[in-house]
N, C-alpha and C positions, 0 to 999 in steps of 0.2 A: 781971380779964379773964374773960369768960364763954366757955365752949367753944362754938364754932360747929359745927353739924353739917351735915346734908344741905342742899345748896343747890339747891332746885327751880328757881329762876329760871335758874341756870346750865345745868342739864341740859335744861330745856325749850327754852332758846334753841338748844342743839345739836339737839335733836329736831326743832325747827321750821325748822332750817337758816337761822337768822337771824344772819348774821355780825356785823352791827352790835350786836345785842343780846348776842350771845355775848362780843364784845370788851368791851362795857360791863360785863357781869356778871363777867368775869375781873378787870377793873380794880377794880370795887367790892369783890370778894373780897380782892384784894391790899391795898387800903386798909384793909379790916376786919381784916387781919392773918392771913388764911388762907395756909397754906403752899402753894407751887406744886405740891408732890407730892400734896397732898390734892385740889387742883383737877384735876390730871391723872388721879388715881384715879377721881374722879366722872365725868369726861368719858369715860374708857375704859370704865367700868362702863356708861354710857349707850350707847356705841357697841356694846358686846356685847349690851345689851338690845335695841337696834334690830335687830341681826343676828338675834336669837332671835325677836322678836315681829313684826318687819316694821314698816313705817311708810309713810305717804303721801309724806313728804318724801324718804325715802331708799330707793332700790332695794336689794335684797339684796346685790349686788356692791359697791354704794357704801358700805353700812354696814360691810362687811368691809374695804374699802380704808381707811375711816375708822379702824377699830380698828388696822390695821397701821400707819397713819401716826402714830397716837398712840404706839404701841410704839417705832417708830424715832425719833420726836421725843425720847422719854425717853432712849433709848440714846445718841443723838447728844449730848444735853445732858450726860450723865454722862461722855462721852468728851472733853468740852472744847469742844463746839460752842457755840451760843448758850446763855446761862443759861436755866433753865427758865421763868422769868417771861417773858422776851422771846420764847422759843420758843412759849409758849402764846398770847401775843398775836398772833404771826405766824400761828399755826395758826388762830385764830379768824377772822382776816381771809381765810383761804384757804377757809373753809367756804362 
């Protein structure tokens, strides 16, 4: 098994605000064996990156809300809400 690293397709789908592509990339990553925590980390990193650098697709307040929603998604999952895999898929479709 080779270690998989940075998933540019995943973070680019979020940056471009493409819910269909984001959902597809999340599912591709799951099939490739990526841990949901890793995907969450990449998505949250990108949300913070969007907050810092700005974006055409995301206004400043929207990228902040994105970051906060990812934090609460993880906390909810850890407290016994939706498992993180499903929570990430649902998140992708809400973008």
